[in-house]
C-alpha positions in Angstrom: 14.8 -93.5 82.9 11.8 -93.9 80.6 9.0 -91.5 81.5 5.5 -92.8 80.4 2.4 -90.6 80.3 -1.0 -92.2 80.8 -4.5 -90.8 81.1 -8.1 -91.7 82.0 -8.2 -94.9 80.0 -5.3 -96.3 81.9 -6.8 -95.4 85.2 -10.1 -97.1 84.1 -8.3 -100.3 83.1 -6.2 -100.4 86.3 -8.9 -99.4 88.8 -12.1 -101.0 87.4 -13.6 -104.2 89.0 -11.9 -107.4 88.0 -14.1 -108.3 85.0 -13.3 -104.9 83.4 -9.7 -104.6 84.5 -7.0 -104.4 81.7 -4.1 -106.7 82.4 -1.8 -104.5 80.3 -2.6 -101.5 82.5 -1.9 -103.6 85.6 1.4 -104.7 84.2 2.4 -101.2 83.3 2.1 -100.1 86.9 4.0 -103.3 88.0 6.9 -102.2 85.7 6.8 -98.7 87.3 6.9 -100.2 90.8 9.9 -102.4 89.7 11.8 -99.2 88.7 11.7 -99.9 84.9 9.7 -96.7 84.1 8.2 -93.7 85.8 4.5 -93.0 85.2 2.9 -89.6 84.9 -0.8 -88.9 85.1 -2.8 -85.6 84.9 -4.7 -85.4 88.2 -8.1 -84.6 86.6 -8.0 -88.1 85.0 -8.7 -89.7 88.4 -12.1 -87.9 88.7 -13.0 -88.7 85.1 -12.1 -92.4 85.5 -14.1 -92.6 88.8 -17.3 -91.5 87.0 -16.7 -93.8 84.0 -16.1 -96.8 86.3 -19.2 -96.1 88.4 -21.3 -95.7 85.2 -20.0 -98.5 83.0 -19.2 -101.2 85.6 -22.4 -101.7 87.4 -23.0 -105.4 87.6 -26.6 -105.3 86.4 -25.5 -104.5 82.9 -24.0 -108.0 82.5 -26.2 -109.9 84.9 -29.5 -108.7 83.5 -28.7 -110.0 80.1 -28.0 -113.5 81.4 -31.2 -113.4 83.5 -33.2 -112.6 80.4 -31.7 -115.7 78.8 -32.7 -117.7 81.9 -36.3 -116.6 81.7 -36.5 -118.0 78.2 -34.3 -121.1 78.8 -36.4 -122.8 81.4 -39.7 -122.7 79.5 -37.9 -123.7 76.3 -36.0 -126.5 78.2 -32.7 -125.2 77.0 -31.4 -125.5 80.6 -32.2 -128.0 83.4 -33.5 -126.9 86.7 -30.1 -127.5 88.3 -28.3 -125.5 85.6 -30.7 -122.6 86.2 -30.2 -122.7 89.9 -26.4 -122.8 89.7 -26.3 -120.0 87.1 -28.5 -117.7 89.3 -26.2 -118.5 92.3 -23.2 -117.5 90.3 -24.9 -114.3 89.1 -25.7 -113.3 92.7 -22.1 -113.9 93.8 -20.9 -111.9 90.7 -23.1 -108.9 91.5 -22.1 -108.9 95.2 -18.4 -109.1 94.3 -18.6 -106.2 91.9 -20.6 -104.1 94.3 -17.9 -104.7 96.9 -15.2 -103.6 94.5 -17.1 -100.5 93.6 -17.5 -99.6 97.2 -13.7 -99.7 97.5 -13.2 -97.5 94.4 -12.4 -94.4 96.4 -9.7 -96.3 98.3 -8.4 -97.8 95.0 -8.0 -94.4 93.4 -6.5 -92.8 96.5 -3.9 -95.6 96.5 -3.0 -94.8 92.9 -2.8 -91.1 93.8 -0.3 -92.0 96.6 1.6 -94.6 94.5 5.4 -93.5 94.6 6.0 -94.8 91.0 3.2 -92.7 89.6 3.5 -88.9 89.5 0.0 -87.4 89.6 0.3 -83.8 88.6 -2.2 -80.9 88.6 -2.4 -78.6 85.7 -0.3 -75.5 86.2 -0.8 -72.1 84.6 1.4 -72.9 81.6 -0.6 -76.0 80.9 -3.9 -74.1 81.1 -2.5 -71.4 78.8 -1.4 -74.1 76.4 -4.9 -75.7 76.5 -6.3 -72.4 75.4 -3.8 -72.1 72.7 -4.7 -75.6 71.4 -8.3 -74.6 71.1 -7.3 -72.2 68.3 -6.2 -75.0 66.0 -9.2 -76.1 63.9 -7.4 -79.2 62.7 -7.2 -80.7 66.2 -11.0 -80.7 66.8 -10.5 -81.7 70.4 -13.0 -81.4 73.3 -12.0 -79.1 76.1 -11.1 -82.0 78.4 -8.9 -83.6 75.8 -7.2 -80.2 75.1 -6.4 -80.0 78.8 -4.9 -83.6 78.9 -2.8 -82.9 75.7 -1.6 -79.6 77.1 -0.7 -81.3 80.4 1.3 -84.0 78.7 3.1 -81.7 76.4 4.1 -79.1 79.0 5.1 -81.7 81.6 7.2 -83.4 78.8 8.9 -80.1 78.1 9.7 -79.7 81.8 11.3 -83.1 81.9 13.3 -82.3 78.8 14.6 -79.1 80.4 16.2 -81.3 83.1 17.8 -83.7 80.6 15.1 -86.4 80.4 14.7 -87.5 76.7 13.0 -90.9 77.0 9.4 -89.7 76.9 6.4 -91.5 75.6 2.6 -91.5 75.9 0.5 -94.6 76.1 -2.8 -93.5 74.5 -5.6 -95.8 73.5 -8.1 -92.9 72.9 -8.3 -92.2 69.2 -9.0 -88.5 69.9 -5.5 -88.0 71.3 -3.6 -90.4 69.0 -1.6 -88.8 66.2 -3.4 -91.1 63.7 -7.1 -91.6 62.9 -9.1 -94.8 63.1 -8.0 -95.8 59.6 -4.3 -95.3 60.5 -3.9 -92.1 58.6 -1.5 -89.6 60.1 -2.8 -86.5 61.9 0.0 -84.2 60.9 -0.6 -81.3 63.3 -0.9 -83.6 66.3 2.1 -85.6 65.1 4.1 -82.4 64.9 3.0 -81.3 68.4 4.2 -84.6 70.0 7.4 -84.6 68.0 8.2 -81.0 69.0 8.1 -82.1 72.7 10.0 -85.4 72.0 7.0 -87.5 73.0 6.5 -90.9 71.2 2.9 -92.1 71.3 2.1 -95.8 71.7 -1.4 -97.1 70.9 -1.2 -99.7 73.7 -0.1 -100.1 77.3 2.6 -102.7 76.3 4.6 -100.0 74.5 4.9 -102.1 71.4 2.9 -100.4 68.7 3.8 -98.3 66.7 7.4 -99.3 67.1 9.6 -96.3 68.1 12.5 -95.6 65.8 15.9 -96.4 67.3 17.1 -92.8 66.7 14.2 -91.2 68.5 14.3 -88.4 69.3 16.1 -87.5 66.2 
C-alpha cells in the first residue's frame, strides 16, 4: 500500500468553494477512496485550512473587481444595458453560492476528518519533541507550525516503516517544506531528513514530479 502524506494546502484545495477547489486534490482523495493509496494528515492542518478558506475565499474579493468594471463600462458604453443586467445577476448568484458553501465548511471539514481513507493524526509526544529538535537546525529556517508539520510527517513515516510499510511519500506544494527552493536548488538538510525516513516528496498532488527513482528507497 502506498502511504501519502498531505497537509494544509491539500485540505484547502479539497474543501474550498468550487471556484477555488483543486481538481488534483479532489482526485487524490478519490484514489484513496478507491483503495489505491492511504492518505495521512496532521490534525492541526484542518484548523489552519479552515481559517485560510474563510479568509481567502470570500466572494466579495472576486465579485467587487467585476462590479468596479461594470461601473466604468456602462458610462463608457463598453457593455449594453442587457449585458450589465445579466452580469450583475450572475454575480449575485455567484456570491450566494459561495456563501452557502462557506456556511457548510464545518461539515465539509468534519466529513474529511471522518473519511475512512484519510488518517487524521494528532501530534504525539515524540512528534512534539522532534519539532523542538528541528528548531535547532539553522539551515531549515522553518516557522514553528511548519516544524510541527514536518515532525509529524517524519515521525509517522517512521512508525509506518517500523511495521514494514516502505512506500511512503509526501505531496507538498508549499515551498517551505519542499526539499528544494523556488529555483529548484536542493535543500540538502531537508533532503537528508526525508531520505532518512524513506519519504519521497512530490511537488504536486498527481504524484508525478519529481519522478521517484525505481529503486526508492535505496
